[in-house]
C-alpha positions in Angstrom: -54.1 42.7 -23.5 -54.3 43.0 -20.1 -56.9 40.2 -19.7 -54.9 38.1 -22.1 -51.8 38.0 -20.0 -53.6 37.6 -16.9 -55.1 34.6 -18.9 -52.1 33.2 -19.8 -50.6 33.6 -16.5 -53.8 32.5 -14.5 -53.4 29.3 -17.5 -49.7 28.6 -16.6 -50.5 28.5 -13.0 -53.4 26.1 -13.4 -51.0 23.8 -15.4 -48.5 24.0 -13.0 -50.6 22.9 -10.3 -52.1 20.2 -12.0 -48.1 19.3 -12.7 -47.4 19.1 -9.3 -50.4 17.3 -8.4 -49.5 14.7 -10.9 -46.2 14.5 -9.4 -47.1 14.2 -5.8 -49.6 11.6 -6.9 -46.8 9.5 -9.0 -44.0 10.1 -6.4 -44.7 6.8 -4.6 -45.5 4.5 -7.8 -42.4 6.2 -9.2 -40.5 4.9 -6.1 -41.8 1.8 -6.1 -40.7 1.4 -9.9 -37.3 2.9 -9.7 -36.0 1.1 -6.6 -37.4 -2.5 -8.2 -35.7 -1.4 -11.9 -32.7 -0.7 -9.8 -32.8 -4.2 -7.9 -33.4 -6.3 -11.4 -30.1 -5.0 -12.2 -27.8 -5.4 -9.7 -26.3 -8.9 -8.9 -25.7 -9.4 -5.1 -26.9 -6.1 -3.5 -30.0 -4.4 -3.1 -31.5 -1.1 -3.1 -34.0 0.7 -1.0 -35.6 4.4 -1.5 -37.2 5.8 1.5 -38.8 8.5 -0.6 -39.1 10.2 -4.1 -39.7 13.6 -4.9 -40.7 14.6 -8.9 -39.9 18.5 -9.9 -41.7 19.3 -13.3 -40.3 22.2 -13.4 -37.0 21.2 -13.9 -37.9 17.8 -14.8 -35.7 16.5 -12.0 -35.8 14.0 -9.4 -34.8 13.3 -5.9 -34.2 9.8 -4.6 -34.1 10.6 -0.4 -32.8 8.0 1.9 -31.6 5.7 -0.7 -29.8 2.7 1.1 -27.5 0.2 -0.5 -27.1 -3.6 1.4 -25.1 -6.5 0.0 -27.5 -9.1 0.4 -25.1 -12.1 2.2 -23.9 -9.2 4.7 -27.0 -6.8 5.0 -26.3 -5.7 8.4 -24.7 -3.1 8.4 -25.5 -1.6 4.8 -22.8 -1.0 2.8 -23.9 2.8 1.5 -26.6 5.4 2.4 -27.1 8.5 0.2 -29.3 10.9 1.9 -30.0 12.6 -1.2 -29.3 11.6 -5.0 -30.3 14.4 -7.3 -31.0 13.4 -11.1 -31.8 16.1 -13.7 -31.4 16.6 -17.2 -27.9 17.8 -18.4 -29.0 20.8 -20.2 -26.0 22.0 -21.7 -25.9 18.5 -23.4 -28.6 19.0 -25.2 -26.9 22.4 -27.4 -25.2 19.0 -28.8 -27.8 17.4 -29.6 -28.1 14.3 -27.1 -30.2 14.0 -23.5 -28.5 12.8 -21.1 -28.5 13.0 -17.4 -26.8 14.8 -14.6 -26.7 13.2 -11.3 -25.7 14.7 -7.8 -24.6 12.5 -5.0 -25.2 14.8 -1.4 -23.2 13.7 1.7 -23.2 10.1 0.6 -21.8 7.6 3.4 -20.1 4.7 2.2 -19.3 1.8 5.3 -17.6 -1.4 4.2 -16.1 -3.7 6.7 -13.7 -7.1 6.8 -16.6 -9.4 6.3 -17.9 -7.4 3.2 -14.3 -7.6 1.7 -14.2 -11.2 2.3 -17.6 -12.0 0.9 -16.8 -9.9 -2.2 -13.2 -11.6 -2.5 -14.7 -14.9 -2.3 -17.0 -14.3 -5.3 -17.0 -15.3 -8.7 -18.5 -12.0 -9.9 -16.1 -8.5 -9.8 -17.5 -6.0 -8.0 -17.3 -3.9 -11.2 -19.1 -6.5 -13.0 -22.4 -6.2 -10.8 -24.6 -4.0 -12.7 -24.1 -0.6 -11.4 -24.0 2.0 -14.1 -27.3 0.2 -15.5 -28.6 0.4 -12.1 -27.9 4.1 -11.6 -29.1 5.1 -15.1 -32.4 2.9 -13.5 -32.8 6.0 -10.9 -33.5 8.6 -14.0 -35.8 6.8 -16.9 -32.5 5.2 -18.0 -31.0 8.2 -19.4 -27.1 7.7 -19.8 -25.0 9.8 -17.0 -23.0 12.5 -18.7 -22.2 14.5 -15.5 -21.8 12.9 -12.1 -21.0 15.4 -8.8 -20.5 14.2 -5.2 -20.3 16.5 -2.5 -19.0 16.2 1.3 -18.8 12.2 0.9 -17.3 9.5 3.5 -15.9 6.5 3.0 -15.3 4.2 5.9 -13.3 0.8 6.1 -13.7 -1.1 9.5 -11.1 -4.0 10.6 -11.4 -6.9 13.1 -9.7 -5.8 16.6 -9.2 -2.7 18.0 -8.0 -0.6 15.0 -8.9 2.7 14.1 -11.1 2.6 11.0 -9.7 3.4 7.6 -11.6 6.8 6.6 -11.4 9.7 4.0 -14.0 12.6 4.5 -14.9 15.5 2.9 -14.5 13.9 -0.6 -15.6 16.0 -3.3 -15.5 14.6 -6.8 -16.7 15.8 -10.0 -16.7 14.0 -13.2 -17.9 15.8 -16.6 -18.6 14.6 -20.2 -18.5 10.8 -19.1 -20.5 10.2 -22.7 -18.0 12.1 -24.6 -20.8 14.1 -26.2 -19.0 17.1 -26.7 -15.7 15.0 -28.5 -15.6 11.9 -30.4 -12.5 11.3 -31.1 -10.2 12.8 -28.3 -8.3 10.1 -26.1 -9.3 11.2 -22.4 -12.1 13.8 -23.3 -13.7 13.5 -20.1 -12.5 15.8 -17.1 -12.2 14.4 -13.4 -11.4 16.2 -9.9 -11.3 14.5 -6.7 -10.4 15.8 -3.4 -10.9 14.9 0.4 -9.2 14.4 4.1 -7.3 10.9 4.7 -7.3 9.7 8.1 -8.4 12.7 9.8 -5.5 15.2 8.6 -4.0 13.9 5.5 -5.1 14.9 2.5 -5.8 13.5 -1.1 -6.1 15.2 -4.4 -6.7 14.1 -8.3 -7.0 16.1 -11.2 -7.0 14.5 -14.5 -9.3 13.2 -17.7 -10.8 9.7 -18.4 -12.4 8.0 -21.5 -15.7 6.2 -19.7 -16.8 4.5 -23.1 -13.3 2.7 -23.5 -13.5 -1.3 -24.1 -13.6 -3.1 -22.0 -12.9 -0.9 -19.2 -12.8 2.9 -18.7 -9.5 4.4 -19.0 -8.1 7.7 -16.7 -5.0 9.5 -16.8 -3.7 12.2 -14.6 -1.8 13.9 -11.6 -2.0 12.8 -7.6 -0.8 14.1 -4.6 -0.8 12.7 -1.1 -0.1 14.6 1.9 0.6 13.5 5.5 -1.4 10.4 5.2 -0.9 8.1 8.8 0.6 5.3 8.0 -0.4 4.2 11.5 -3.9 3.3 10.2 -2.6 0.4 8.1 -2.0 -1.9 11.2 -5.0 -4.3 10.0 -3.9 -5.2 6.4 -0.2 -4.9 7.6 -0.6 -7.5 10.3 -2.1 -10.2 8.1 1.4 -10.3 6.6 3.6 -10.2 9.8 4.4 -7.0 9.6 3.6 -3.9 12.4 3.4 -0.5 11.2 3.7 2.3 13.9 3.7 5.6 13.3 4.8 7.7 10.6 3.1 9.9 7.6 3.6 9.6 3.8 3.6 12.0 1.3 3.5 11.8 -2.9 3.3 13.1 -5.8 3.2 11.8 -9.2 0.9 10.6 -12.4 -0.3 7.3 -13.5 -2.4 6.3 -16.3 -4.9 3.1 -16.3 -6.4 2.2 -19.6 -7.5 -1.2 -21.2 -3.9 -0.8 -23.2 -1.6 0.7 -21.1 -0.8 1.1 -17.0 1.9 3.7 -15.8 2.8 5.2 -12.5 5.0 7.4 -12.0 5.9 8.7 -8.3 8.1 11.9 -8.6 8.6 12.6 -5.1 7.7 10.0 -2.0 8.4 10.7 1.7 7.9 8.4 4.0 9.3 10.3 7.8 9.2 8.8 11.4 7.6 5.2 10.8 8.1 1.8 12.9 7.8 -1.3 10.6 8.5 -4.7 12.6 8.5 -7.9 11.0 7.9 -10.8 13.2 8.6 -14.5 12.0 6.7 -17.7 13.9 7.2 -21.2 13.3 3.0 -21.1 12.5 3.6 -18.2 9.9 6.4 -20.2 8.3 4.7 -21.6 5.6 2.5 -18.7 5.0 5.5 -16.6 4.5 6.6 -19.4 1.9 3.7 -18.5 0.1 3.5 -15.0 0.1 7.4 -15.0 -1.1 6.9 -16.9 -4.5 3.8 -14.8 -4.9 5.9 -11.8 -4.5 8.6 -13.1 -6.9 5.9 -14.5 -9.5 4.2 -10.9 -9.9 7.7 -8.9 -10.0 8.7 -11.5 -12.7 5.2 -10.7 -14.1 5.6 -6.8 -14.4 9.6 -6.8 -14.9 10.3 -5.0 -18.7 6.0 -5.6 -19.6 5.1 -3.6 -22.0 2.0 -2.6 -21.3 2.6 -2.3 -17.6 5.3 1.0 -16.7 6.3 1.5 -12.9 8.8 4.3 -11.9 9.5 5.7 -9.3 11.9 9.4 -9.7 12.8 9.4 -5.5 11.5 7.6 -2.5 13.0 9.1 0.8 12.3 7.2 4.3 13.8 9.6 7.2 14.4 9.2 10.8 12.6 5.7 10.8 12.8 2.3 12.3 13.2 -1.3 10.5 13.2 -4.6 12.6 13.5 -8.3 12.2 11.3 -10.4 15.2 12.3 -14.1 15.3 10.0 -15.9 17.7 10.8 -19.5 16.1 14.4 -19.1 18.0 14.7 -20.0 21.3 15.4 -17.5 23.1 13.5 -14.9 20.7 15.4 -12.5 19.6 14.9 -8.8 17.6 17.4 -7.1 15.5 16.6 -3.2 14.0 17.9 -0.5 12.7 17.2 2.5 14.2 17.3 6.4 13.0 16.9 5.1 9.6 17.4 7.3 6.6 17.2 5.9 2.9 17.2 7.2 -0.3 16.3 5.3 -3.7 16.2 7.0 -7.3 15.2 5.8 -11.0 13.6 3.2 -9.4 11.7 1.4 -12.5 10.3 -2.0 -14.1 11.5 -1.2 -17.5 15.4 -1.7 -18.2 15.4 0.8 -20.5 15.0 3.2 -17.6 18.7 2.8 -16.6 20.3 2.4 -13.5 18.6 2.8 -9.8 20.5 3.9 -6.7 20.2 3.4 -3.3 21.6 4.8 -0.5 21.1 4.2 3.7 22.3 5.3 6.6 21.5 4.3 10.2 22.5 3.0 13.7 22.5 -0.8 13.8 20.6 -2.1 17.0 21.2 1.8 17.8 24.3 2.1 18.5 26.2 0.6 15.1 26.9 3.1 12.2 25.8 1.6 9.3 26.3 2.7 5.8 24.6 0.9 2.5 25.0 2.0 -0.8 23.6 -0.3 -4.1 23.4 0.0 -7.6 20.6 -2.2 -9.7 21.7 -2.2 -13.0 19.1 -3.4 -15.9 18.5 -6.9 -15.8 18.4 -8.8 -18.6 19.3 -12.5 -18.4 19.1 -12.4 -14.2 19.8 -9.7 -11.3 22.4 -7.1 -12.1 23.4 -5.0 -8.7 26.4 -4.0 -6.8 26.1 -4.0 -3.1 28.2 -2.2 -0.2 27.5 -2.7 3.7 29.4 -1.0 6.5 28.3 -1.5 9.6 30.8 -0.5 12.7 31.1 -0.1 16.3 27.7 -2.3 17.2 27.6 -2.6 21.2 27.8 -6.4 21.1 25.9 -6.6 24.2 23.0 -5.6 22.4 23.4 -8.6 20.2 22.8 -11.1 23.0 19.5 -12.6 22.3 20.4 -13.2 18.9 23.9 -14.9 20.5 22.3 -17.2 22.7 19.7 -18.4 20.2 22.2 -19.2 17.3 25.7 -19.7 19.3 24.0 -20.8 22.8 26.1 -18.1 24.8 26.3 -14.5 25.5 28.6 -11.9 26.4 29.3 -9.0 28.4 31.4 -6.4 26.5 32.7 -6.0 22.7 32.2 -4.3 19.9 31.0 -5.8 16.5 31.4 -4.7 12.9 30.6 -5.9 9.9 32.0 -5.1 6.3 30.8 -6.4 2.6 31.0 -6.3 -0.9 28.8 -8.0 -3.0 28.4 -8.2 -6.7 25.6 -10.0 -9.3 25.6 -10.4 -12.6 23.2 -12.7 -14.7 22.8 -15.2 -11.7 26.4 -14.9 -10.6 27.8 -13.6 -7.3 30.8 -12.9 -5.9 31.9 -10.8 -3.2 32.7 -11.1 0.5 31.2 -10.6 4.2 33.8 -9.4 6.5 32.8 -9.7 10.5 35.0 -8.3 12.8 35.1 -8.2 17.0 37.1 -6.0 19.0 37.5 -6.0 22.8 35.1 -9.1 23.0 34.5 -10.2 26.9 32.8 -13.7 26.8 32.7 -14.7 30.2 32.0 -12.8 33.6 32.6 -15.0 37.0 30.0 -12.0 38.4 27.5 -11.8 35.7 27.5 -15.4 35.3 27.5 -16.8 38.6 23.6 -18.1 38.7 24.4 -20.0 35.2 24.7 -24.0 35.0 28.5 -25.0 35.2 28.6 -26.5 31.8 27.4 -22.9 30.4 30.2 -21.3 32.5 33.0 -23.5 31.0 31.4 -23.5 27.6 31.0 -19.7 28.0 34.9 -19.8 29.2 36.5 -21.6 26.7 34.5 -19.3 24.0 36.2 -16.5 25.5 39.7 -18.3 25.8 39.6 -18.9 21.8 38.6 -15.5 21.6 41.7 -14.6 23.4 44.2 -17.0 21.2 42.5 -15.4 18.1 42.8 -12.0 18.9 45.2 -9.2 17.3 47.3 -8.5 19.8 48.0 -4.9 18.6 44.3 -4.1 18.1 42.9 -6.3 20.8 40.4 -7.1 17.4 40.4 -9.9 14.7 38.4 -10.2 11.5 37.6 -13.0 9.1 36.7 -12.9 5.7 33.7 -15.1 4.0 34.3 -15.2 0.4 30.8 -15.5 -1.3 30.7 -17.1 -5.1 29.0 -19.4 -7.3 25.3 -19.1 -8.5 22.2 -18.0 -6.7 19.4 -20.0 -6.2 17.2 -18.8 -8.6 18.7 -15.7 -11.1 15.3 -15.1 -12.2 14.6 -13.6 -8.7 15.0 -9.8 -8.6 17.8 -8.2 -7.3 16.5 -7.0 -4.5 15.5 -10.4 -2.9 18.6 -11.6 -3.7 20.4 -8.7 -1.9 18.3 -9.5 0.9 19.3 -13.1 0.8 22.7 -12.8 0.4 23.0 -10.9 3.7 20.6 -13.0 5.5 22.8 -16.1 4.6 25.9 -14.5 5.1 25.2 -12.5 8.6 23.2 -15.9 10.0 24.9 -18.6 8.7 28.5 -17.8 8.4 28.7 -15.4 11.5 25.7 -16.4 14.0 26.3 -19.9 13.5 30.0 -20.4 13.5 30.1 -17.4 16.3 32.4 -19.8 18.6 34.8 -20.7 15.5 35.3 -17.0 14.5 34.4 -15.1 17.5 37.3 -12.5 18.3 37.7 -10.2 21.3 39.9 -10.4 24.8 38.6 -13.0 27.4 38.5 -11.5 31.1 
């Protein structure tokens, strides 16, 4: 008996040694074969495999030093995988299926603006370039049933002196991709994702998927973002004339993305300490119109769409600043709202979801106490909302650049306030905008001594007009601009109409006509 066991053990040892010898001999031919097969199935990209190891005992293969390049922009490569391990998914054998288990160890994905532009210009979509078929070629065309990524790194680099957008320590686990344990469940595959965003932020997702859904896979689950720094989005925002500084984003929500339904529900979103500035220039005026048109068209397209459901339960923007810079005027001017707290509740693209409410508090030009409340009702024939706005005791001197650009004069003292109530229903607008000025001083001989004589005369006349208009008992005057009629396009969203009305009322009725309605006291 002992001799028999020794004979069996010796035979097994010889077979194992022979298997490894054969594996060693076929490593290089198999590497060339798999590299060729993967490249034949990819469109626009190429794969290079540095080394391949076959492990006979576990019937597994390790692809080492796998590099992926975009053929139009091969330098630098878009991905480097130090090790891709592929093996039989043994548990699936219990269900009568022979499928594969793929493990990516420390993959590095690198994308720059040149890669993105080339992809955007190509008619073939990124998802249609044969990635799954190419990956299956890495393990004898077995279907992938389990995919695991450990300690991954994804980096995007833009032009200019901007910090790269980076997700590190990325871990992904997707199981039952081929649905071998269940046939009829809607989302039978489990997915888990977590990683570090931009150095200190965190991303987490847990959900399920149907990888066999047609025409594309479907997934559903819950996600969480924590302390994501918004400063990293400078290069992207800059293309739309928007400057983003500082600020962090946290969010919790659910989403479902499937062939017949697309939903996103943000339960809580908080943005803290962000500074957002929109810059208008003559050079970008036409581009701004194009972007505005596209945004309006997209908003109209998704409004009450039965297969697209978007909802924000609560959005809070705290201790932030929003600014508008007009460089098309002479001189250029900047208006801003500092120390802004904004809360938005129950916002949805579906009219059946009810009323959305927005509340805003801040300081206009750093001094004017600002309060705004808006109620957006479900839209039927057009925009449908109410808006109340109050800005009190803004230091008028802080508006001098605006006054020089729009009214061709400046002031040396005074306070500015504005009150407004607007209502829009089915494209019909009604309401008022009431500017109020107090203790305004337009001309000061000492401050204006270096100005041309015609400027001194003009500002003195404006000051005199203010003195004639002032309320002697309160040193103030107010005028009321009534707003009524139809909006330019009743199909435009309520948010856009509200912004447009305030902008038109302020700049057209107040700024352009400042010398007509300016109140105050001349010195």
